[in-house]
C-alpha positions in Angstrom: -73.4 15.7 -53.5 -70.8 18.5 -53.6 -71.5 19.5 -50.3 -70.8 16.0 -49.2 -67.4 16.0 -51.3 -66.4 19.4 -49.8 -67.0 17.9 -46.3 -65.1 14.9 -47.1 -62.3 17.0 -48.2 -62.4 19.5 -45.2 -62.3 16.2 -43.0 -59.3 14.8 -45.0 -57.4 17.9 -44.4 -57.9 17.9 -40.8 -57.1 14.5 -40.5 -53.8 15.3 -42.6 -53.3 18.2 -40.3 -53.5 16.1 -37.3 -51.6 13.1 -38.7 -48.5 15.7 -39.2 -49.0 16.9 -35.8 -48.7 13.3 -34.4 -45.6 12.6 -36.6 -43.8 15.7 -35.3 -44.6 14.8 -31.7 -43.5 11.3 -32.4 -40.1 12.6 -33.9 -39.7 14.9 -31.0 -40.3 12.3 -28.5 -38.1 9.8 -30.5 -35.3 12.4 -30.5 -35.6 13.1 -26.9 -35.7 9.3 -26.1 -32.5 9.1 -27.9 -30.9 11.9 -26.0 -32.0 10.5 -22.9 -30.2 7.1 -23.9 -27.0 9.0 -24.9 -27.2 10.7 -21.4 -27.6 7.6 -19.4 -24.6 6.0 -21.4 -22.5 8.8 -20.5 -23.6 8.9 -16.9 -22.9 5.1 -16.6 -19.4 5.4 -18.2 -18.9 8.5 -15.5 -19.9 6.2 -12.6 -17.8 3.1 -13.8 -15.0 5.8 -13.9 -15.6 7.0 -10.4 -15.9 3.4 -9.3 -12.4 2.6 -10.6 -10.9 5.8 -9.2 -12.5 4.6 -5.6 -10.9 1.2 -6.0 -7.7 2.6 -6.7 -7.9 5.2 -3.8 -8.7 2.2 -1.7 -5.7 0.2 -2.9 -3.6 3.3 -2.4 -5.0 3.9 1.1 -4.1 0.1 2.0 -0.7 0.6 0.7 0.1 3.7 2.7 -1.3 2.1 5.7 1.0 -0.9 5.3 3.8 1.4 4.8 3.2 3.3 7.9 3.2 0.0 9.8 6.3 -0.9 8.4 7.9 2.7 8.9 6.6 2.5 12.7 8.5 -0.9 13.1 11.8 0.5 11.5 11.7 3.6 14.1 11.1 1.2 17.0 14.3 -0.9 15.7 16.3 2.2 15.1 15.4 3.6 18.8 16.4 0.2 20.0 19.8 0.4 18.0 20.3 3.8 19.3 19.8 2.9 23.0 22.2 0.0 22.4 24.6 2.2 20.8 24.3 4.7 23.7 24.9 2.1 26.4 27.8 0.9 24.6 29.3 4.5 24.4 28.4 4.9 27.9 30.2 1.7 28.7 33.4 2.9 26.8 33.3 6.3 28.5 33.2 4.6 32.0 36.1 2.3 31.1 38.3 5.0 29.6 37.8 7.3 32.7 
C-alpha cells in the first residue's frame, strides 16, 4: 500500500510538472499572439498612411499636370501677342521711314 501511494505521489508530481510546462507554453504562445496582433495593427496603420500619401501624391501630380497645361496655353497666347506686337512695331518702323 505504501508503495502504491509513493507511485501515486510520483505520478502526481509528474502531472504537476507537465501542467506547469503546458501553462508556461500557453503563456508564451499567448504573449506571442498578442505581440503579433500589435504588429499587425501597426502594419495596418502604416499601410493606411502610405495609401493616404499615395492619394495625396496622385492629386498633387494631377494638379501639376493641370497647371502645366494652363502654363502652356499662356505661353502660346504670349507668343501670339509678342508676334502681333512685333508686326505692329514693323508697321510703325516702315511708316516712319
